[in-house]
C-alpha positions as CSV (number, residue, x, y, z in Angstrom):
1,M,2.1,-19.1,21.4
2,A,1.0,-19.7,17.8
3,V,2.8,-18.7,14.6
4,L,0.5,-17.0,12.1
5,E,0.4,-17.8,8.4
6,S,0.2,-14.8,6.2
7,K,-0.5,-16.8,2.9
8,V,2.0,-14.6,1.0
9,P,2.6,-16.2,-2.5
10,V,6.0,-17.5,-3.4
11,G,8.2,-16.0,-6.1
12,P,9.9,-12.7,-6.8
13,I,8.3,-9.8,-4.9
14,A,7.6,-7.8,-8.1
15,E,5.6,-10.8,-9.5
16,K,3.7,-12.0,-6.3
17,W,0.6,-10.0,-6.9
18,T,0.3,-10.7,-10.6
19,T,0.9,-14.4,-10.0
20,H,-1.6,-14.4,-7.1
21,K,-4.3,-12.8,-9.2
22,N,-3.7,-15.3,-12.0
23,T,-4.1,-18.3,-9.7
24,I,-6.8,-17.5,-7.1
25,N,-10.3,-18.8,-7.5
26,L,-12.9,-16.7,-9.4
27,V,-16.7,-16.4,-9.1
28,N,-18.8,-16.7,-12.3
29,P,-20.8,-13.5,-13.0
30,A,-24.0,-15.4,-12.8
31,N,-23.1,-16.7,-9.4
32,K,-22.1,-13.3,-8.1
33,R,-25.8,-12.3,-8.3
34,N,-26.5,-14.8,-5.6
35,I,-23.8,-13.7,-3.1
36,D,-24.3,-11.1,-0.5
37,V,-21.5,-9.0,1.1
38,I,-21.8,-6.6,4.0
39,V,-19.4,-3.6,4.1
40,V,-19.1,-1.8,7.5
41,G,-17.9,1.7,7.1
42,T,-18.2,3.9,4.0
43,G,-15.0,6.0,4.1
44,L,-12.5,5.7,1.3
45,A,-11.8,2.0,1.8
46,G,-15.5,1.0,2.4
47,S,-17.1,3.1,-0.3
48,S,-14.5,2.1,-2.9
49,A,-14.9,-1.6,-1.9
50,A,-18.7,-1.5,-1.9
51,A,-18.8,0.3,-5.3
52,T,-16.4,-2.1,-6.9
53,L,-18.1,-5.2,-5.5
54,G,-21.4,-3.9,-6.7
55,E,-19.9,-3.2,-10.1
56,L,-18.7,-6.8,-10.2
57,G,-22.2,-8.0,-9.6
58,Y,-22.3,-8.9,-5.9
59,N,-25.2,-7.8,-3.7
60,V,-23.8,-5.4,-1.2
61,K,-25.1,-3.8,2.0
62,T,-23.2,-0.8,3.5
63,F,-23.4,0.4,7.0
64,C,-22.3,3.7,8.4
65,Y,-23.2,5.6,11.6
66,N,-23.3,9.0,9.7
67,D,-26.3,10.2,7.8
68,S,-24.2,10.0,4.6
69,P,-20.9,8.3,3.4
70,R,-19.8,11.9,2.5
71,R,-19.4,12.6,6.2
72,A,-16.8,9.8,6.7
73,H,-13.6,11.0,8.4
74,S,-11.7,10.4,5.2
75,I,-12.7,13.9,4.2
76,A,-10.3,15.3,6.9
77,A,-7.2,14.0,5.0
78,Q,-5.8,17.2,3.6
79,G,-2.4,17.0,2.0
80,G,-2.4,14.3,-0.7
81,I,-2.1,10.8,-1.9
82,N,1.1,9.0,-2.9
83,A,1.6,7.2,-6.2
84,A,4.8,6.0,-7.9
85,K,4.1,7.6,-11.3
86,N,7.5,9.5,-11.4
87,Y,5.9,12.5,-13.2
88,Q,8.7,14.6,-11.9
89,G,11.4,12.5,-13.4
90,D,13.2,12.5,-10.0
91,G,13.9,8.8,-9.8
92,D,10.7,7.5,-8.3
93,S,9.6,3.9,-8.9
94,N,7.4,1.1,-7.4
95,Y,10.5,-0.2,-5.6
96,R,11.4,3.2,-4.2
97,L,7.8,3.8,-2.9
98,F,8.0,0.3,-1.4
99,Y,11.4,0.9,0.2
100,D,10.3,4.3,1.6
101,T,7.2,2.8,3.1
102,V,9.0,-0.1,4.8
103,K,11.8,2.1,6.0
104,G,9.3,4.8,7.2
105,G,7.5,2.0,9.1
106,D,10.8,1.2,10.8
107,Y,10.9,-2.3,9.3
108,R,7.8,-3.6,11.1
109,S,5.5,-4.2,8.1
110,R,5.0,-7.2,5.7
111,E,7.1,-6.8,2.6
112,A,4.7,-8.4,0.1
113,N,1.7,-6.3,1.2
114,V,3.7,-3.1,0.9
115,Y,5.1,-3.9,-2.5
116,R,1.5,-4.6,-3.7
117,L,0.4,-1.2,-2.4
118,A,3.2,0.5,-4.3
119,E,2.4,-1.5,-7.4
120,V,-1.3,-0.5,-7.6
121,S,-0.7,3.1,-6.5
122,S,-0.6,4.4,-10.0
123,N,-3.9,2.8,-10.9
124,I,-5.5,4.7,-8.1
125,I,-4.6,8.1,-9.7
126,D,-6.0,7.0,-13.1
127,Q,-9.2,5.7,-11.5
128,C,-9.7,9.0,-9.6
129,V,-8.9,11.2,-12.5
130,A,-11.5,9.2,-14.5
131,Q,-14.0,10.0,-11.8
132,G,-13.3,13.7,-12.1
133,V,-11.3,14.2,-8.9
134,P,-9.8,17.7,-9.4
135,F,-6.1,17.1,-8.7
136,A,-3.9,20.1,-8.9
137,R,-2.1,20.5,-12.3
138,E,1.0,22.2,-13.5
139,Y,1.0,25.0,-16.1
140,G,1.2,22.6,-18.9
141,G,-1.8,20.6,-17.7
142,L,0.0,17.6,-16.2
143,L,-0.9,16.5,-12.7
144,D,1.3,18.3,-10.1
145,N,3.2,16.6,-7.2
146,R,4.6,17.8,-3.9
147,S,6.8,16.1,-1.2
148,F,5.8,14.6,2.1
149,G,7.9,13.4,5.0
150,G,10.4,10.6,4.9
151,V,11.1,10.6,1.1
152,L,13.5,12.3,-1.3
153,V,11.1,12.5,-4.3
154,S,7.9,14.3,-5.1
155,R,5.1,11.7,-5.5
156,T,2.2,13.2,-3.7
157,F,-0.9,14.1,-5.8
158,Y,-3.2,16.7,-4.2
159,A,-6.3,18.8,-4.6
160,A,-5.4,22.0,-2.7
161,G,-5.7,21.2,1.0
162,Q,-8.8,19.0,0.7
163,T,-7.6,15.9,-1.1
164,G,-9.4,13.4,1.1
165,Q,-12.7,15.2,0.6
166,Q,-12.3,15.1,-3.2
167,L,-11.3,11.5,-3.3
168,L,-14.3,10.6,-1.1
169,L,-16.6,12.4,-3.4
170,G,-15.2,10.3,-6.3
171,A,-15.7,7.1,-4.3
172,Y,-19.2,8.3,-3.2
173,S,-20.2,9.0,-6.8
174,A,-19.1,5.4,-7.7
175,L,-21.1,4.1,-4.7
176,N,-24.2,6.1,-5.7
177,R,-24.1,4.6,-9.1
178,Q,-24.4,1.1,-7.6
179,I,-27.1,2.3,-5.2
180,N,-29.1,3.6,-8.1
181,R,-28.6,0.2,-9.9
182,G,-29.9,-1.6,-6.9
183,K,-26.6,-3.5,-6.3
184,V,-25.8,-1.6,-3.1
185,V,-28.3,-1.1,-0.4
186,P,-27.2,1.6,2.1
187,F,-28.0,1.5,5.8
188,N,-27.0,4.9,7.0
189,R,-27.4,5.9,10.6
190,H,-26.7,2.3,11.6
191,E,-24.0,1.0,13.8
192,M,-22.6,-2.5,13.9
193,L,-22.8,-4.0,17.4
194,D,-21.7,-7.6,16.8
195,L,-20.3,-10.0,14.2
196,V,-22.3,-13.2,13.7
197,V,-20.2,-16.4,13.3
198,V,-21.9,-19.6,12.1
199,D,-19.9,-22.8,11.9
200,G,-16.6,-20.8,12.1
201,K,-17.5,-18.4,9.3
202,A,-18.6,-14.7,9.4
203,R,-22.3,-14.8,8.3
204,G,-23.6,-11.3,9.1
205,I,-23.8,-8.6,11.7
206,I,-26.1,-7.3,14.4
207,A,-26.7,-3.5,13.9
208,R,-28.6,-0.8,15.7
209,N,-30.7,1.7,13.9
210,L,-29.5,4.9,15.4
211,V,-32.7,6.8,14.6
212,T,-35.2,4.3,16.0
213,G,-33.1,2.3,18.4
214,E,-34.2,-0.9,16.7
215,I,-31.8,-3.9,16.8
216,E,-31.5,-5.6,13.4
217,R,-30.1,-8.8,12.0
218,H,-28.3,-8.8,8.6
219,G,-26.9,-11.9,6.9
220,A,-24.3,-12.2,4.2
221,H,-21.7,-14.6,2.8
222,A,-18.9,-12.3,3.8
223,V,-18.3,-9.2,5.9
224,V,-15.8,-6.4,5.3
225,I,-14.8,-4.2,8.2
226,A,-13.7,-0.8,6.8
227,S,-14.5,1.3,9.9
228,G,-11.2,3.2,10.3
229,G,-8.9,3.5,13.2
230,Y,-9.0,3.8,17.0
231,G,-7.2,7.1,17.7
232,N,-10.0,8.4,19.8
233,V,-9.0,6.0,22.6
234,F,-6.9,9.1,23.5
235,F,-10.0,11.3,23.7
236,L,-8.2,14.2,22.1
237,S,-7.1,13.4,18.6
238,T,-7.5,14.8,15.1
239,N,-10.2,12.1,14.4
240,A,-13.8,13.1,14.1
241,M,-15.5,12.8,17.5
242,G,-17.6,9.9,16.3
243,S,-14.7,7.8,15.1
244,N,-14.5,4.6,17.1
245,V,-13.2,1.1,17.3
246,M,-16.6,-0.7,17.8
247,A,-16.9,-2.6,14.6
248,A,-13.2,-3.8,14.7
249,W,-13.4,-4.5,18.4
250,R,-16.6,-6.5,18.2
251,T,-15.0,-8.5,15.4
252,H,-12.0,-9.0,17.7
253,R,-14.3,-10.3,20.4
254,R,-15.6,-12.9,18.0
255,G,-12.2,-14.3,17.2
256,A,-10.4,-11.9,14.9
257,Y,-6.9,-11.2,16.2
258,F,-5.9,-7.6,16.9
259,A,-2.5,-6.6,15.7
260,N,0.1,-4.1,17.0
261,P,-2.4,-1.9,18.9
262,C,0.5,0.2,20.4
263,F,1.6,1.3,16.9
264,T,-0.2,4.7,16.9
265,Q,0.9,7.8,15.0
266,I,1.4,11.1,16.6
267,H,1.2,13.8,13.9
268,P,3.7,16.7,14.3
269,T,1.6,19.5,12.8
270,C,-1.6,20.0,14.7
271,I,-3.1,23.1,16.4
272,P,-2.1,22.8,20.1
273,V,-4.5,22.1,22.9
274,S,-6.2,25.3,24.0
275,G,-7.9,24.2,27.2
276,E,-9.5,21.5,29.4
277,H,-12.9,21.8,27.8
278,Q,-11.6,21.0,24.3
279,S,-13.3,18.0,22.6
280,K,-11.0,17.4,19.6
281,L,-7.8,18.6,17.9
282,T,-7.3,19.9,14.4
283,L,-4.7,18.7,11.9
284,M,-2.6,21.1,9.9
285,S,-1.6,19.1,6.8
286,E,1.9,17.7,6.5
287,S,2.1,19.3,3.1
288,L,2.7,22.6,5.0
289,R,6.2,21.2,5.8
290,N,7.1,21.5,2.2
291,D,7.3,25.3,2.6
292,G,7.0,26.0,6.3
293,R,10.1,25.9,8.5
294,I,9.8,24.6,12.1
295,W,11.7,26.4,14.8
296,V,11.9,27.5,18.4
297,P,13.9,30.3,20.0
298,K,17.6,29.5,20.6
299,K,17.5,31.4,23.9
300,K,15.4,30.2,26.8
301,E,14.8,33.7,27.9
302,D,13.2,34.4,24.5
303,A,10.9,31.4,24.9
304,E,9.9,32.5,28.3
305,A,9.2,36.0,27.1
306,V,7.0,34.5,24.3
307,R,5.1,32.4,26.8
308,A,4.5,35.4,29.0
309,G,3.2,37.5,26.1
310,K,6.1,40.0,26.2
311,L,7.6,38.9,22.9
312,K,6.2,37.7,19.5
313,G,7.9,35.1,17.4
314,V,7.9,37.3,14.4
315,N,10.1,39.8,16.2
316,I,12.8,37.2,17.1
317,P,15.9,37.8,14.8
318,E,16.8,35.1,12.4
319,E,20.1,34.4,14.2
320,D,18.2,33.7,17.4
321,R,16.0,31.0,15.8
322,D,16.7,27.3,16.1
323,Y,15.5,25.4,13.1
324,Y,16.0,22.2,15.0
325,L,14.9,19.7,12.3
326,E,17.2,21.2,9.7
327,R,20.0,21.2,12.3
328,R,19.5,17.6,13.4
329,Y,18.4,16.0,10.1
330,P,20.1,18.0,7.3
331,A,19.3,15.4,4.5
332,F,15.5,15.6,5.1
333,G,15.2,18.7,7.1
334,N,11.6,19.6,7.9
335,L,10.4,16.6,5.9
336,V,11.5,13.9,8.3
337,P,8.9,11.2,9.1
338,R,6.1,12.1,11.5
339,D,7.4,10.1,14.5
340,V,10.8,11.7,14.2
341,A,9.4,15.2,13.9
342,S,7.0,14.7,16.8
343,R,9.6,13.5,19.2
344,A,11.9,16.3,18.2
345,A,9.2,18.9,19.0
346,K,8.5,17.2,22.4
347,E,12.2,17.2,23.2
348,R,12.5,21.0,22.6
349,C,9.3,21.7,24.6
350,D,10.4,19.5,27.4
351,E,13.7,21.4,27.5
352,G,11.7,24.7,28.0
353,Y,11.7,26.1,24.5
354,G,7.9,25.9,23.8
355,V,6.2,29.0,22.5
356,N,2.6,29.1,23.7
357,K,1.2,29.7,27.2
358,T,1.4,26.0,28.1
359,G,4.9,25.6,26.7
360,Q,3.6,22.9,24.4
361,A,4.0,24.4,20.9
362,V,6.6,25.2,18.3
363,Y,6.6,27.6,15.3
364,L,5.8,26.7,11.7
365,D,7.0,29.7,9.7
366,F,6.4,30.5,6.0
367,S,8.3,33.8,5.8
368,A,11.1,32.3,3.8
369,A,8.6,30.6,1.4
370,F,6.9,34.0,0.8
371,L,10.1,35.5,-0.3
372,R,11.3,32.5,-2.3
373,Y,8.1,32.1,-4.3
374,G,7.7,35.9,-4.7
375,K,11.2,36.2,-6.2
376,V,10.3,33.6,-8.9
377,E,6.9,35.2,-9.6
378,A,8.5,38.6,-10.0
379,L,11.2,37.3,-12.4
380,T,8.8,35.3,-14.5
381,S,6.5,38.3,-14.8
382,G,9.4,40.5,-16.0
383,N,9.7,42.5,-12.8
384,K,13.5,42.2,-12.2
385,D,13.7,45.1,-9.8
386,A,10.9,44.1,-7.4
387,S,11.4,45.2,-3.8
388,E,11.4,42.7,-1.0
389,E,7.9,43.9,0.0
390,E,6.6,43.3,-3.5
391,M,8.1,39.8,-3.6
392,I,6.6,38.9,-0.3
393,K,3.2,40.0,-1.5
394,L,3.5,37.9,-4.6
395,G,4.8,34.9,-2.6
396,K,1.8,35.1,-0.3
397,E,-0.5,34.7,-3.3
398,V,1.4,31.6,-4.4
399,I,1.0,30.1,-0.9
400,R,-2.7,31.1,-0.8
401,K,-3.3,29.1,-4.0
402,K,-1.5,26.1,-2.6
403,Y,-2.7,26.1,1.0
404,G,-5.4,28.8,1.3
405,N,-8.1,26.7,3.0
406,L,-5.6,25.5,5.6
407,F,-4.4,29.0,6.4
408,D,-8.0,30.1,6.7
409,M,-8.8,27.2,9.0
410,Y,-5.9,28.0,11.2
411,Q,-6.9,31.6,11.5
412,N,-10.5,30.7,12.3
413,I,-9.4,28.4,15.1
414,A,-6.2,30.1,16.5
415,D,-7.2,33.7,15.8
416,D,-3.8,34.4,14.4
417,N,-3.1,35.4,10.8
418,P,-0.4,32.9,9.5
419,Y,0.3,35.2,6.6
420,E,1.7,37.7,9.1
421,V,2.9,35.6,12.1
422,P,4.2,32.0,12.3
423,M,1.7,29.2,13.0
424,K,2.0,27.4,16.4
425,I,1.8,23.6,16.2
426,F,2.3,20.6,18.4
427,P,2.0,16.8,17.9
428,A,-1.3,15.1,18.4
429,V,-2.7,11.6,17.9
430,H,-3.7,11.2,14.3
431,Y,-3.7,7.7,12.9
432,T,-3.4,4.1,14.0
433,M,-1.1,1.6,12.2
434,G,-2.4,-1.2,14.3
435,G,-5.7,-2.9,13.6
436,L,-7.3,-6.2,12.8
437,W,-4.7,-8.8,11.7
438,V,-5.2,-9.8,8.0
439,D,-3.4,-12.2,5.7
440,Y,-2.3,-11.4,2.1
441,N,-6.0,-11.6,1.0
442,L,-7.0,-9.1,3.7
443,Q,-8.9,-11.8,5.5
444,T,-8.9,-11.8,9.3
445,T,-8.5,-14.9,11.4
446,V,-12.3,-15.3,11.2
447,P,-13.0,-16.9,7.7
448,G,-15.3,-14.7,5.6
449,C,-14.4,-11.6,7.6
450,F,-12.1,-9.1,5.8
451,A,-10.7,-5.8,6.9
452,A,-9.7,-2.9,4.7
453,G,-8.0,0.5,5.1
454,E,-7.1,1.8,8.5
455,A,-9.1,-0.9,10.2
456,N,-6.4,-3.5,9.3
457,F,-2.7,-3.4,10.3
458,S,-1.2,-4.5,7.0
459,D,0.9,-1.9,5.3
460,H,2.5,0.8,7.5
461,G,4.4,-1.0,10.2
462,A,5.3,1.2,13.2
463,N,4.9,4.5,11.5
464,R,2.9,5.6,8.5
465,L,4.4,8.0,6.0
466,G,2.3,11.1,5.0
467,A,-0.2,10.7,2.1
468,S,-0.2,6.9,2.4
469,A,-3.5,6.5,4.3
470,L,-5.5,7.5,1.2
471,M,-3.3,5.3,-0.9
472,Q,-3.9,2.3,1.2
473,G,-7.7,2.8,1.6
474,L,-8.3,3.1,-2.1
475,A,-5.8,0.4,-3.0
476,D,-7.6,-2.1,-0.7
477,G,-11.1,-1.0,-1.8
478,Y,-10.6,-0.6,-5.6
479,F,-7.8,-3.0,-6.5
480,V,-7.1,-5.6,-3.8
481,L,-10.2,-6.8,-1.9
482,P,-12.4,-7.2,-5.0
483,Y,-9.9,-9.8,-6.3
484,T,-9.1,-11.6,-3.0
485,I,-12.6,-11.8,-1.6
486,G,-13.6,-13.8,-4.7
487,D,-11.1,-16.5,-3.7
488,Y,-13.1,-17.1,-0.6
489,L,-16.6,-16.6,-2.1
490,A,-15.9,-19.1,-4.8
491,D,-16.6,-21.8,-2.3
492,E,-19.9,-20.1,-1.3
493,I,-21.8,-20.4,-4.6
494,R,-23.9,-23.3,-3.4
495,T,-24.5,-22.0,0.1
496,G,-27.7,-20.2,-0.7
497,E,-29.2,-17.2,1.1
498,I,-27.9,-16.7,4.6
499,S,-30.8,-17.0,7.0
500,T,-31.0,-14.8,10.1
501,D,-33.4,-17.1,11.8
502,T,-30.8,-19.2,13.4
503,R,-29.5,-19.9,16.9
504,E,-26.3,-18.0,16.2
505,F,-28.1,-14.8,15.2
506,E,-30.5,-15.2,18.1
507,E,-27.7,-15.5,20.6
508,A,-25.8,-12.6,19.1
509,E,-28.9,-10.4,19.3
510,K,-29.6,-11.5,22.8
511,S,-26.0,-10.7,24.0
512,T,-26.2,-7.3,22.2
513,R,-29.5,-6.4,24.0
514,E,-28.1,-7.5,27.4
515,R,-25.0,-5.3,26.9
516,I,-27.2,-2.3,26.1
517,E,-29.3,-3.0,29.1
518,K,-26.2,-3.2,31.3
519,L,-25.0,0.2,29.9
520,M,-28.4,1.7,30.7
521,S,-28.5,0.3,34.2
522,G,-25.5,2.1,35.7
523,S,-26.1,4.0,39.0
524,G,-25.7,7.3,37.3
525,T,-22.7,9.0,39.0
526,H,-20.8,10.2,36.0
527,S,-21.3,10.9,32.3
528,V,-19.7,8.9,29.4
529,D,-17.4,11.8,28.6
530,Y,-16.1,11.8,32.2
531,Y,-14.7,8.3,31.6
532,H,-13.5,9.0,28.1
533,K,-11.5,12.0,29.2
534,K,-10.0,10.1,32.1
535,L,-9.0,7.3,29.8
536,G,-7.6,9.8,27.3
537,L,-5.4,11.4,30.0
538,I,-4.0,8.0,31.1
539,M,-3.3,7.1,27.4
540,W,-1.6,10.4,26.6
541,N,0.5,10.6,29.8
542,K,1.6,7.0,29.9
543,C,1.2,5.6,26.4
544,G,1.7,8.6,24.3
545,M,4.8,9.9,22.5
546,S,7.2,8.2,24.9
547,R,6.6,5.2,27.1
548,N,8.3,3.2,29.8
549,A,7.7,0.0,31.6
550,E,6.6,1.6,34.9
551,D,4.1,3.9,33.3
552,L,2.7,1.2,31.0
553,Q,2.1,-1.1,34.0
554,K,0.4,1.7,35.8
555,A,-1.7,2.5,32.8
556,M,-2.9,-1.1,32.6
557,D,-3.9,-1.0,36.3
558,E,-5.6,2.4,36.1
559,I,-7.5,1.5,33.0
560,A,-8.8,-1.8,34.5
561,E,-9.9,0.2,37.6
562,L,-11.6,2.8,35.4
563,R,-13.3,0.2,33.4
564,A,-14.8,-1.4,36.5
565,D,-16.0,1.9,37.7
566,F,-17.5,2.7,34.3
567,W,-19.7,-0.4,34.3
568,K,-20.9,0.5,37.8
569,N,-21.3,4.2,37.7
570,V,-21.8,5.5,34.1
571,R,-24.9,7.5,33.6
572,V,-26.7,7.0,30.3
573,P,-29.9,9.1,30.1
574,G,-32.9,8.4,28.0
575,S,-34.0,5.0,26.7
576,A,-32.5,2.4,24.4
577,D,-35.5,2.1,22.1
578,T,-35.1,5.5,20.4
579,K,-32.4,7.9,19.2
580,N,-29.8,8.1,22.0
581,Q,-26.4,9.6,21.3
582,E,-25.2,9.1,24.9
583,L,-25.9,5.3,24.5
584,E,-23.9,5.3,21.3
585,K,-21.0,7.0,23.0
586,A,-21.2,4.6,26.0
587,G,-20.9,1.6,23.8
588,R,-17.9,3.1,22.0
589,V,-16.1,4.1,25.3
590,A,-16.7,0.7,26.8
591,D,-14.7,-0.8,23.9
592,F,-12.0,1.9,24.2
593,L,-11.7,0.9,27.9
594,E,-10.8,-2.7,26.8
595,L,-8.6,-1.6,23.9
596,G,-6.7,0.8,26.1
597,E,-5.5,-1.9,28.4
598,L,-4.5,-4.2,25.5
599,F,-2.7,-1.2,23.9
600,A,-0.7,-0.7,27.1
601,K,0.0,-4.5,27.3
602,D,1.2,-4.6,23.7
603,A,3.6,-1.6,24.4
604,L,4.8,-3.2,27.6
605,T,5.7,-6.5,25.9
606,R,7.5,-4.9,23.0
607,N,10.9,-4.2,24.6
608,E,12.3,-2.0,21.8
609,S,11.6,1.4,20.2
610,C,10.4,1.5,16.6
611,G,8.5,4.2,14.7
612,G,5.7,5.6,16.8
613,H,6.4,3.2,19.6
614,F,9.1,4.9,21.6
615,R,10.2,3.1,24.8
616,E,12.5,5.4,26.9
617,E,14.6,2.4,28.0
618,Y,15.5,1.7,24.4
619,Q,17.1,4.7,22.6
620,T,20.4,5.6,21.1
621,P,22.7,8.1,22.8
622,E,21.3,10.7,20.3
623,G,17.7,10.0,21.5
624,E,16.6,8.1,18.4
625,A,14.6,4.9,18.4
626,L,16.6,1.7,19.1
627,R,15.0,-1.4,17.5
628,D,15.7,-5.0,18.5
629,D,15.4,-6.9,15.2
630,E,16.6,-10.1,16.8
631,N,13.8,-10.4,19.2
632,F,11.0,-8.2,17.9
633,A,10.9,-8.4,14.1
634,F,7.3,-9.8,14.3
635,V,3.7,-8.7,14.2
636,S,2.0,-8.9,17.6
637,A,-1.5,-10.4,17.0
638,W,-3.6,-10.7,20.1
639,E,-6.4,-13.2,20.8
640,Y,-9.3,-11.7,22.7
641,N,-9.7,-12.1,26.4
642,E,-12.4,-10.3,28.4
643,N,-9.6,-9.4,30.7
644,P,-7.2,-7.7,28.2
645,R,-4.1,-8.2,30.4
646,D,-4.6,-12.0,29.9
647,A,-4.9,-11.7,26.1
648,R,-2.9,-14.4,24.3
649,L,-0.1,-13.3,21.9
650,H,0.4,-14.8,18.5
651,K,3.3,-13.9,16.3
652,E,3.8,-13.4,12.6
653,Q,7.5,-13.4,12.0
654,L,8.6,-10.7,9.5
655,E,11.0,-11.7,6.8
656,F,12.9,-9.1,4.7
657,E,14.3,-10.6,1.5
658,N,14.2,-7.4,-0.7
659,I,15.3,-4.7,1.7
660,E,18.4,-4.4,3.9
661,V,17.2,-3.9,7.5
662,K,19.2,-1.2,9.1
663,T,18.9,1.7,11.5
664,R,16.8,4.4,10.0
665,S,18.7,7.6,9.4
666,Y,17.3,10.9,8.0
667,K,20.5,12.9,8.7
């Protein structure tokens, strides 16, 4: 078992990043013109990184499987982006954002990386405003903020309920500028199938043109993986259906360690599963918990009547409602972190208080907010004698301005009007804190291969706080990677152009073609979705919101058996030398079937509960997560093995010098 070196600079934590930038190697502008960089993935992290690297003078190639970077899953982020600007004057600071993030991640993240994230967060807002991102503003014209879970300040900047989309359009405009300048060459509708390693360094990728089926070689002096997370290993998640782990996993197969795969986030506010034929789930932004109150009936007979369709939630009296988050966590109430809120919802539903036909839903109710906002609106407009009905009407208009697109989306999907009846929500897989292991420079264990955004593990520990995914993606892309990649590339100025006519590229292409041929040669018993759904059920039932040793061992065995059956019996129609979406899915599911087993192994070897990893054997008498800091205060970084249960564990010990490690409490 090896110990990993994170290359964190020495010195006070508030000075580490500045000192590091002042001492790392740089690349002369004239030399940058001779250096090529490949960026795989063009969401927020990838687009911002590619645009910035192009602006610096590097020659960049971008790869995405969509027809445009604008379709990246980053657009689905709704609620906002965190930054420690303290516009509200409520006590926020870089340190407090750092502290909240480490605590929210249940003390399983690297201190130095998290402080750097907090330090550059304010720059992100300035950058995006300069790009024209239409952040919400207060009456006086200043940028507005709202609160997200796990914090006691308002630091979340937002653009209605479509913050991710607006931020991505800003990054896309910056990327387009570089495309028009010829510094970035986009390869849309292309999928990375392998990383090419030459003499121990990442030197390019093998990609498939998804329109023609052609297999292509692309060389570069460095490769950046910014392809997002792996939540679709559960089949049903809030991720776009095309979101996958292929680029990261193929990098893992070539020597990059995969860190903390079992650290997966279950988001508490999603539209519940409606039936067996559903293909994805829909997120309802965490921002709704600013004003919505989560509850279930106090009486089981009321819950049973609701499930039977004999009673509606709106007709249950206030005294018969259990606002269980406010009851259990009075200090944070409905704005507890996502892992805490999700487990609390599961506990209530497991006890028989669920409120939809399946019993797997709780209420998110805005009636109190309608009245609260309406009263303020009435008073400020001079109507001091407004009736309750008038105040509710005014309050609904305030809510409509803040969350209107989210309410419309809910009504379109659930066929319920959330202005009149409470929303029904339930936890669902949303984000993955695990990913490729990276050092302080965001470099993986393969020299020359970097990972940014959700594709790496670096900032969120065992649980990500809301509105921090956008922050990390843009921090990595705009303000971290463009500095740190230069430290590596400074030694490449004499390398010359990377040739793709080498033995390593030939072997990588050959193995890629053989893998495709193997996928196409299955006997044809079952579809790709058949296996993906079966894998998803195993993952959700045995590796989901709560886990135990017996189920995790069963999951490993069942996934191994399913993977063997997949390679024998999957049916992939059509041919490989043309557009073939079933072949695309087959390659992605094949990787999920390996990742799923490693996920279960990682969860089985971590004998503690922390953040989104909840082992039933390790909990407090109150049902909260019980960490084991003496034995598990480390990052699990797994070395690839074609049989995932035999993967080798490497550890990066986590040191906490600036924060007191203690049991999380939101009460």
